[in-house]
DSSP file (Angstrom, degrees, kcal/mol; ACC not computed):
  #  RESIDUE AA STRUCTURE BP1 BP2  ACC     N-H-->O    O-->H-N    N-H-->O    O-->H-N    TCO  KAPPA ALPHA  PHI   PSI    X-CA   Y-CA   Z-CA
    1    1 A M     >        0   0    0      0, 0.0     4,-2.3     0, 0.0     5,-0.2   0.000 360.0 360.0 360.0 -41.7   30.6   14.6  -62.7
    2    2 A G  H  >  +     0   0    0      1,-0.2     4,-2.3     2,-0.2     5,-0.2   0.847 360.0  57.4 -59.2 -35.1   34.1   16.1  -63.3
    3    3 A L  H  > S+     0   0    0      2,-0.2     4,-2.1     1,-0.2    -1,-0.2   0.924 109.3  44.0 -62.0 -46.3   35.4   12.7  -64.4
    4    4 A V  H  > S+     0   0    0      2,-0.2     4,-2.7     1,-0.2    -2,-0.2   0.886 111.3  53.6 -69.8 -38.5   32.7   12.5  -67.2
    5    5 A V  H  X S+     0   0    0     -4,-2.3     4,-2.1     2,-0.2    -2,-0.2   0.916 110.7  47.2 -61.8 -43.2   33.3   16.1  -68.3
    6    6 A R  H  X S+     0   0    0     -4,-2.3     4,-2.2     2,-0.2    -2,-0.2   0.898 111.8  50.8 -63.9 -41.3   37.0   15.4  -68.6
    7    7 A A  H  X S+     0   0    0     -4,-2.1     4,-2.5     1,-0.2    -2,-0.2   0.909 109.1  50.9 -64.3 -40.4   36.3   12.3  -70.6
    8    8 A I  H  X S+     0   0    0     -4,-2.7     4,-2.7     1,-0.2     5,-0.2   0.929 109.2  51.2 -61.1 -44.7   33.9   14.1  -72.9
    9    9 A A  H  X S+     0   0    0     -4,-2.1     4,-2.0     1,-0.2    -2,-0.2   0.909 111.6  47.2 -59.9 -43.6   36.6   16.8  -73.6
   10   10 A D  H  X S+     0   0    0     -4,-2.2     4,-2.2     2,-0.2    -1,-0.2   0.923 113.5  47.6 -63.7 -44.1   39.2   14.1  -74.4
   11   11 A E  H  X S+     0   0    0     -4,-2.5     4,-2.3     1,-0.2    -2,-0.2   0.867 111.1  50.9 -68.5 -35.8   36.8   12.3  -76.7
   12   12 A E  H  X S+     0   0    0     -4,-2.7     4,-2.6     2,-0.2    -1,-0.2   0.876 108.5  52.7 -67.5 -36.5   35.7   15.5  -78.5
   13   13 A E  H  X S+     0   0    0     -4,-2.0     4,-2.2    -5,-0.2    -2,-0.2   0.933 111.3  45.9 -62.8 -45.9   39.4   16.4  -79.0
   14   14 A L  H  X S+     0   0    0     -4,-2.2     4,-2.6     2,-0.2    -2,-0.2   0.900 111.9  51.9 -65.8 -40.1   40.0   12.9  -80.6
   15   15 A L  H  X S+     0   0    0     -4,-2.3     4,-2.5     2,-0.2    -2,-0.2   0.936 110.1  48.7 -59.8 -46.9   36.8   13.3  -82.8
   16   16 A A  H  X S+     0   0    0     -4,-2.6     4,-2.4    43,-0.3    -2,-0.2   0.899 110.8  50.3 -61.2 -41.1   38.0   16.7  -84.0
   17   17 A F  H  X S+     0   0    0     -4,-2.2     4,-2.8     2,-0.2    -1,-0.2   0.938 110.7  49.6 -61.9 -46.5   41.4   15.4  -84.8
   18   18 A C  H  X S+     0   0    0     -4,-2.6     4,-2.4     1,-0.2    -2,-0.2   0.905 111.6  48.9 -59.3 -42.2   39.9   12.5  -86.8
   19   19 A Q  H  X S+     0   0    0     -4,-2.5     4,-1.8     2,-0.2    -1,-0.2   0.916 113.4  45.5 -65.5 -43.1   37.6   14.8  -88.7
   20   20 A R  H  X S+     0   0    0     -4,-2.4     4,-2.6     2,-0.2    -2,-0.2   0.884 112.2  52.4 -66.8 -37.9   40.5   17.2  -89.6
   21   21 A A  H  X S+     0   0    0     -4,-2.8     4,-2.9     1,-0.2     7,-0.2   0.908 108.7  50.0 -63.7 -41.4   42.7   14.2  -90.6
   22   22 A R  H  < S+     0   0    0     -4,-2.4    -1,-0.2    -5,-0.2    -2,-0.2   0.874 112.6  47.6 -65.1 -36.5   40.0   12.9  -92.9
   23   23 A T  H  < S+     0   0    0     -4,-1.8     3,-0.4    -5,-0.2    -2,-0.2   0.919 117.4  41.2 -68.9 -43.6   39.7   16.4  -94.5
   24   24 A R  H  < S+     0   0    0     -4,-2.6     2,-0.6     1,-0.3    -2,-0.2   0.870 123.3  37.6 -74.6 -35.9   43.4   16.8  -94.9
   25   25 A H    ><  +     0   0    0     -4,-2.9     3,-2.3    -5,-0.2    -1,-0.3  -0.749  63.0 176.0-120.8  82.5   44.2   13.2  -96.1
   26   26 A R  G >  S+     0   0    0     -2,-0.6     3,-1.8    -3,-0.4     4,-0.3   0.775  76.8  69.8 -58.5 -27.1   41.3   12.1  -98.3
   27   27 A A  G 3  S+     0   0    0      1,-0.3     3,-0.3     2,-0.1    -1,-0.3   0.719  95.2  55.6 -65.0 -18.5   43.2    8.8  -98.9
   28   28 A L  G <> S+     0   0    0     -3,-2.3     4,-2.9    -7,-0.2     3,-0.4   0.402  75.7 103.9 -92.1   2.4   42.5    7.9  -95.3
   29   29 A A  H <> S+     0   0    0     -3,-1.8     4,-2.7     1,-0.2    -1,-0.2   0.897  78.8  50.9 -54.5 -47.4   38.7    8.3  -95.6
   30   30 A T  H  4 S+     0   0    0     -3,-0.3    -1,-0.2    -4,-0.3    -2,-0.1   0.887 116.9  40.8 -60.0 -39.0   38.0    4.5  -95.7
   31   31 A Q  H  > S+     0   0    0     -3,-0.4     4,-0.6    -4,-0.2    -1,-0.2   0.844 120.2  42.6 -76.3 -34.9   40.1    4.0  -92.6
   32   32 A L  H  X S+     0   0    0     -4,-2.9     4,-2.9     1,-0.2     5,-0.2   0.743  94.7  76.2 -89.0 -24.3   38.9    7.0  -90.7
   33   33 A D  H  X S+     0   0    0     -4,-2.7     4,-2.1    -5,-0.3    -1,-0.2   0.923  98.3  45.4 -56.6 -46.9   35.2    6.9  -91.4
   34   34 A P  H  > S+     0   0    0      0, 0.0     4,-2.3     0, 0.0    -1,-0.2   0.894 113.6  51.2 -63.4 -36.2   34.5    4.1  -88.9
   35   35 A L  H  X S+     0   0    0     -4,-0.6     4,-2.7     2,-0.2    -2,-0.2   0.911 108.2  50.9 -65.6 -42.3   36.7    5.8  -86.3
   36   36 A V  H  X S+     0   0    0     -4,-2.9     4,-2.5     1,-0.2    -1,-0.2   0.917 110.6  50.4 -59.9 -44.1   34.8    9.1  -86.7
   37   37 A G  H  X S+     0   0    0     -4,-2.1     4,-2.0    -5,-0.2    -2,-0.2   0.917 111.3  47.2 -59.9 -45.6   31.5    7.2  -86.3
   38   38 A R  H  X S+     0   0    0     -4,-2.3     4,-2.6     2,-0.2    -2,-0.2   0.910 111.0  51.9 -64.4 -42.1   32.8    5.5  -83.1
   39   39 A Q  H  X S+     0   0    0     -4,-2.7     4,-2.6     1,-0.2     5,-0.2   0.917 107.7  52.2 -61.8 -42.2   34.0    8.8  -81.7
   40   40 A R  H  X S+     0   0    0     -4,-2.5     4,-2.5     1,-0.2    -1,-0.2   0.919 110.8  47.9 -60.0 -41.9   30.7   10.4  -82.3
   41   41 A R  H  X S+     0   0    0     -4,-2.0     4,-2.8     2,-0.2     5,-0.3   0.903 109.3  53.4 -65.4 -39.4   29.0    7.6  -80.4
   42   42 A H  H  X S+     0   0    0     -4,-2.6     4,-2.5     1,-0.2     5,-0.2   0.955 111.7  45.0 -58.7 -50.4   31.5    7.9  -77.5
   43   43 A V  H  X S+     0   0    0     -4,-2.6     4,-2.7     1,-0.2     5,-0.2   0.914 113.5  51.2 -61.0 -42.8   30.7   11.6  -77.2
   44   44 A K  H  X S+     0   0    0     -4,-2.5     4,-2.1    -5,-0.2    -2,-0.2   0.936 112.8  43.2 -62.1 -47.6   27.0   11.0  -77.4
   45   45 A V  H  X S+     0   0    0     -4,-2.8     4,-0.9     2,-0.2    -1,-0.2   0.884 115.1  49.4 -71.0 -35.1   26.9    8.3  -74.8
   46   46 A L  H >< S+     0   0    0     -4,-2.5     3,-0.6    -5,-0.3     4,-0.4   0.908 111.7  48.5 -67.6 -39.6   29.1   10.2  -72.4
   47   47 A R  H >< S+     0   0    0     -4,-2.7     3,-1.5    -5,-0.2     6,-0.4   0.860 105.1  60.2 -65.0 -33.2   27.1   13.3  -72.9
   48   48 A G  H 3< S+     0   0    0     -4,-2.1    -1,-0.2     1,-0.3     3,-0.2   0.781  94.9  63.0 -63.3 -25.5   24.0   11.2  -72.2
   49   49 A A  T << S+     0   0    0     -4,-0.9     2,-0.5    -3,-0.6    -1,-0.3   0.679 106.4  47.6 -72.3 -16.7   25.5   10.4  -68.8
   50   50 A L  S X  S-     0   0    0     -3,-1.5     3,-1.8    -4,-0.4    -1,-0.2  -0.863  70.5-172.7-124.5  95.3   25.2   14.1  -68.0
   51   51 A S  T 3  S+     0   0    0     -2,-0.5    -1,-0.1     1,-0.3    -2,-0.1   0.671  79.6  62.9 -65.9 -16.4   21.8   15.3  -69.0
   52   52 A D  T 3  S+     0   0    0      2,-0.1     2,-0.4    -5,-0.0    -1,-0.3   0.462  82.6  93.8 -91.1   1.6   22.6   19.0  -68.3
   53   53 A L    <   -     0   0    0     -3,-1.8    -3,-0.1    -6,-0.4     3,-0.0  -0.787  65.0-148.8 -93.3 136.3   25.2   19.2  -71.0
   54   54 A H        -     0   0    0     -2,-0.4    -2,-0.1     1,-0.1    -3,-0.0  -0.808  29.3 -97.9-101.0 143.2   24.2   20.4  -74.5
   55   55 A P        -     0   0    0      0, 0.0    -1,-0.1     0, 0.0   -11,-0.0  -0.252  43.8-177.3 -58.5 143.5   25.9   19.1  -77.6
   56   56 A R        -     0   0    0     -3,-0.0     3,-0.1     3,-0.0    -3,-0.0  -0.974  35.5 -87.3-137.3 154.3   28.5   21.4  -79.0
   57   57 A P        -     0   0    0      0, 0.0     2,-0.3     0, 0.0   -41,-0.0  -0.303  49.3-104.5 -62.8 143.9   30.7   21.0  -82.1
   58   58 A A        +     0   0    0    -43,-0.0     2,-0.3   -47,-0.0   -45,-0.1  -0.503  47.9 172.6 -70.3 131.5   33.9   19.0  -81.7
   59   59 A T        +     0   0    0     -2,-0.3     2,-0.3    -3,-0.1   -43,-0.3  -0.942   4.7 169.5-134.8 157.0   36.9   21.3  -81.5
   60   60 A G        -     0   0    0     -2,-0.3   -47,-0.0   -44,-0.2   -46,-0.0  -0.983  34.0-138.0-162.7 162.8   40.5   20.6  -80.8
   61   61 A S        +     0   0    0     -2,-0.3     2,-0.3     2,-0.1    -1,-0.1   0.632  66.8 109.7-102.6 -14.7   43.9   22.2  -81.0
   62   62 A A        -     0   0    0    -49,-0.1     2,-0.1     1,-0.1    -2,-0.0  -0.467  62.4-139.8 -67.9 121.0   46.0   19.3  -82.3
   63   63 A G        -     0   0    0     -2,-0.3    -2,-0.1     1,-0.1    -1,-0.1  -0.431  16.2-114.6 -76.6 155.6   47.0   20.0  -85.9
   64   64 A V        -     0   0    0     -2,-0.1     7,-0.1   -44,-0.1    -1,-0.1  -0.812  32.6-121.0 -92.0 123.9   47.1   17.3  -88.5
   65   65 A P        -     0   0    0      0, 0.0     6,-0.1     0, 0.0    -1,-0.1  -0.169  16.9-120.5 -60.3 157.4   50.6   16.5  -89.7
   66   66 A A  S    S+     0   0    0      4,-0.1     2,-0.3     5,-0.0    -2,-0.0   0.830  92.2  67.9 -70.1 -33.0   51.3   16.8  -93.5
   67   67 A S  S  > S-     0   0    0      1,-0.1     4,-1.9   -42,-0.0     5,-0.1  -0.640  77.8-134.9 -94.4 149.5   52.2   13.2  -94.0
   68   68 A I  H  > S+     0   0    0     -2,-0.3     4,-2.7     2,-0.2     5,-0.2   0.890 106.4  53.5 -64.9 -40.7   49.8   10.3  -93.7
   69   69 A V  H  > S+     0   0    0      1,-0.2     4,-2.2     2,-0.2    -1,-0.2   0.933 110.7  46.2 -62.1 -45.7   52.3    8.2  -91.7
   70   70 A A  H  > S+     0   0    0      2,-0.2     4,-2.4     1,-0.2    -1,-0.2   0.863 111.2  53.3 -66.3 -34.5   52.7   11.0  -89.1
   71   71 A T  H  X S+     0   0    0     -4,-1.9     4,-2.6     2,-0.2    -2,-0.2   0.939 110.2  46.6 -63.9 -47.9   48.9   11.5  -89.0
   72   72 A L  H  X S+     0   0    0     -4,-2.7     4,-2.4     1,-0.2    -2,-0.2   0.873 111.7  52.0 -63.2 -36.4   48.3    7.8  -88.3
   73   73 A T  H  X S+     0   0    0     -4,-2.2     4,-2.4    -5,-0.2    -1,-0.2   0.929 111.3  46.7 -64.9 -44.9   51.0    8.0  -85.6
   74   74 A S  H  X S+     0   0    0     -4,-2.4     4,-2.5     2,-0.2    -2,-0.2   0.900 112.4  50.3 -62.0 -41.9   49.4   11.0  -84.0
   75   75 A L  H  X S+     0   0    0     -4,-2.6     4,-2.2     2,-0.2    -2,-0.2   0.892 109.8  50.3 -64.6 -39.8   46.0    9.3  -84.1
   76   76 A R  H  X S+     0   0    0     -4,-2.4     4,-2.7     2,-0.2    -2,-0.2   0.924 111.2  49.2 -63.2 -44.3   47.4    6.1  -82.5
   77   77 A R  H  X S+     0   0    0     -4,-2.4     4,-2.6     2,-0.2    -2,-0.2   0.911 111.3  48.3 -63.2 -43.1   49.0    8.2  -79.7
   78   78 A L  H  X S+     0   0    0     -4,-2.5     4,-2.5     2,-0.2    -1,-0.2   0.910 113.1  48.7 -62.8 -40.7   45.7   10.1  -79.0
   79   79 A S  H  X S+     0   0    0     -4,-2.2     4,-2.4     2,-0.2    -2,-0.2   0.901 111.0  49.8 -67.1 -40.6   43.8    6.8  -79.0
   80   80 A E  H  X S+     0   0    0     -4,-2.7     4,-2.6     2,-0.2     5,-0.2   0.935 111.0  50.0 -59.9 -46.3   46.4    5.2  -76.6
   81   81 A R  H  X S+     0   0    0     -4,-2.6     4,-2.6     1,-0.2    -2,-0.2   0.937 113.1  45.4 -59.6 -48.1   46.1    8.2  -74.3
   82   82 A N  H  X S+     0   0    0     -4,-2.5     4,-2.7     2,-0.2     5,-0.2   0.866 110.7  53.6 -66.7 -35.3   42.3    8.1  -74.3
   83   83 A A  H  X S+     0   0    0     -4,-2.4     4,-2.2     2,-0.2    -1,-0.2   0.940 111.7  45.8 -61.8 -46.2   42.3    4.3  -73.8
   84   84 A D  H  X S+     0   0    0     -4,-2.6     4,-2.2     2,-0.2     5,-0.2   0.927 114.0  48.2 -64.2 -44.2   44.6    4.7  -70.7
   85   85 A K  H  X S+     0   0    0     -4,-2.6     4,-2.6    -5,-0.2    -2,-0.2   0.939 112.5  47.1 -62.8 -46.7   42.5    7.6  -69.3
   86   86 A R  H  X S+     0   0    0     -4,-2.7     4,-2.0     1,-0.2    -1,-0.2   0.872 110.8  53.6 -64.8 -34.9   39.2    5.8  -69.7
   87   87 A R  H  X S+     0   0    0     -4,-2.2     4,-0.8    -5,-0.2    -1,-0.2   0.929 112.4  43.3 -63.5 -44.8   40.6    2.7  -68.1
   88   88 A H  H >X S+     0   0    0     -4,-2.2     4,-0.7     1,-0.2     3,-0.5   0.887 112.7  53.2 -67.7 -38.5   41.8    4.6  -65.1
   89   89 A E  H >X S+     0   0    0     -4,-2.6     3,-0.8     1,-0.2     4,-0.5   0.845  99.4  61.5 -67.2 -32.4   38.6    6.5  -64.8
   90   90 A C  H >< S+     0   0    0     -4,-2.0     3,-0.6     1,-0.3    -1,-0.2   0.834 101.6  54.0 -65.4 -27.9   36.5    3.4  -64.9
   91   91 A L  H << S+     0   0    0     -4,-0.8    -1,-0.3    -3,-0.5    -2,-0.2   0.745 112.8  43.0 -72.8 -22.8   38.2    2.4  -61.6
   92   92 A A  H << S+     0   0    0     -3,-0.8    -1,-0.2    -4,-0.7    -2,-0.2   0.362  87.0 129.4-101.3   2.4   37.3    5.7  -60.1
   93   93 A A    <<  -     0   0    0     -3,-0.6    -3,-0.1    -4,-0.5     3,-0.0  -0.210  58.4-137.7 -63.6 149.9   33.7    5.7  -61.4
   94   94 A S  S    S+     0   0    0      1,-0.0     2,-0.3     2,-0.0    -1,-0.1   0.528  83.6  31.1 -86.5  -7.5   30.9    6.4  -58.9
   95   95 A S  S  > S-     0   0    0      1,-0.1     4,-2.2     0, 0.0     5,-0.1  -0.979  76.3-120.1-147.2 158.7   28.6    3.7  -60.4
   96   96 A G  H  > S+     0   0    0     -2,-0.3     4,-2.4     2,-0.2     5,-0.2   0.873 113.8  55.4 -66.1 -36.9   28.9    0.3  -62.1
   97   97 A R  H  > S+     0   0    0      2,-0.2     4,-2.2     1,-0.2    -1,-0.2   0.933 109.6  45.1 -61.8 -46.7   27.0    1.7  -65.1
   98   98 A L  H  > S+     0   0    0      2,-0.2     4,-2.6     1,-0.2     5,-0.2   0.898 111.5  53.6 -65.5 -40.7   29.5    4.5  -65.6
   99   99 A A  H  X S+     0   0    0     -4,-2.2     4,-2.4     1,-0.2    -2,-0.2   0.918 109.8  47.8 -59.6 -44.3   32.4    2.1  -65.0
  100  100 A R  H  X S+     0   0    0     -4,-2.4     4,-2.4     2,-0.2    -1,-0.2   0.904 111.2  50.9 -63.0 -42.0   31.1   -0.2  -67.8
  101  101 A L  H  X S+     0   0    0     -4,-2.2     4,-2.2     2,-0.2    -2,-0.2   0.946 113.2  44.4 -61.1 -49.1   30.6    2.8  -70.1
  102  102 A L  H  X S+     0   0    0     -4,-2.6     4,-2.4     1,-0.2    -1,-0.2   0.879 113.0  51.6 -64.4 -38.9   34.2    4.0  -69.6
  103  103 A A  H  X S+     0   0    0     -4,-2.4     4,-2.5    -5,-0.2    -1,-0.2   0.891 109.1  51.5 -64.4 -39.4   35.6    0.5  -69.9
  104  104 A S  H  X S+     0   0    0     -4,-2.4     4,-2.1     2,-0.2    -2,-0.2   0.913 110.2  47.7 -63.9 -43.2   33.8    0.1  -73.1
  105  105 A V  H  X S+     0   0    0     -4,-2.2     4,-2.2     2,-0.2    -2,-0.2   0.910 111.4  51.6 -64.2 -40.9   35.2    3.3  -74.6
  106  106 A S  H  X S+     0   0    0     -4,-2.4     4,-2.4     1,-0.2    -2,-0.2   0.922 109.4  50.0 -60.6 -44.8   38.6    2.2  -73.4
  107  107 A A  H  X S+     0   0    0     -4,-2.5     4,-2.0     1,-0.2    -1,-0.2   0.877 107.9  53.1 -62.5 -38.4   38.3   -1.1  -75.2
  108  108 A S  H  X S+     0   0    0     -4,-2.1     4,-2.0     2,-0.2    -1,-0.2   0.917 110.0  48.0 -62.4 -43.0   37.1    0.6  -78.3
  109  109 A H  H  X S+     0   0    0     -4,-2.2     4,-2.7     2,-0.2    -2,-0.2   0.889 108.0  55.3 -64.5 -39.0   40.3    2.8  -78.3
  110  110 A A  H  X S+     0   0    0     -4,-2.4     4,-2.2     1,-0.2    -1,-0.2   0.899 107.5  49.7 -62.1 -39.3   42.5   -0.3  -77.6
  111  111 A M  H  X S+     0   0    0     -4,-2.0     4,-2.5     2,-0.2    -1,-0.2   0.905 110.3  50.9 -64.5 -40.6   41.0   -1.9  -80.8
  112  112 A T  H  X S+     0   0    0     -4,-2.0     4,-2.8     2,-0.2     5,-0.2   0.922 108.3  51.6 -63.2 -43.0   41.7    1.3  -82.7
  113  113 A V  H  X S+     0   0    0     -4,-2.7     4,-2.5     1,-0.2    -1,-0.2   0.925 111.5  47.3 -59.5 -45.3   45.3    1.3  -81.5
  114  114 A E  H  X S+     0   0    0     -4,-2.2     4,-1.8     2,-0.2    -1,-0.2   0.915 112.3  49.8 -61.4 -43.5   45.8   -2.3  -82.6
  115  115 A S  H  X S+     0   0    0     -4,-2.5     4,-0.6     1,-0.2    -2,-0.2   0.923 113.7  44.8 -63.3 -44.5   44.3   -1.6  -86.0
  116  116 A L  H >< S+     0   0    0     -4,-2.8     3,-0.8     1,-0.2     4,-0.5   0.889 110.5  54.5 -68.6 -37.4   46.5    1.5  -86.6
  117  117 A A  H >< S+     0   0    0     -4,-2.5     3,-0.9     1,-0.2    -1,-0.2   0.869 104.9  53.9 -64.0 -35.4   49.6   -0.3  -85.4
  118  118 A S  H 3< S+     0   0    0     -4,-1.8    -1,-0.2     1,-0.2    -2,-0.2   0.679 107.0  52.8 -73.8 -15.5   49.0   -3.1  -87.9
  119  119 A R  T <<        0   0    0     -3,-0.8    -1,-0.2    -4,-0.6    -2,-0.2   0.465 360.0 360.0 -97.7  -3.1   48.8   -0.6  -90.8
  120  120 A Q    <         0   0    0     -3,-0.9    -1,-0.2    -4,-0.5    -2,-0.2   0.435 360.0 360.0-103.0 360.0   52.1    1.2  -90.1
């Protein structure tokens, strides 16, 4: 259970960063809208793995840089971090279903990292 709780916290942090980045840099809306949608789904499915958790608004402490390039770099780093964490967690998962879920989230982050790297 602790593994999923940590994963949810990481995913909520990334969601909050994406939402703040979209608000601060409106020019990134087209690029960030699909990412925000994926992050919301990640949080939802991970929360679904723990039926006793109630939804809460995404919050995070990472500030959004003033420049678009720095924002995309921060977003790429957060996505890389979460991809690595979910990949390692899937190896420690207590069930095959949870392992698949974490691996899927990791793969989604890996795609985001590639997409962001190609735009910089």
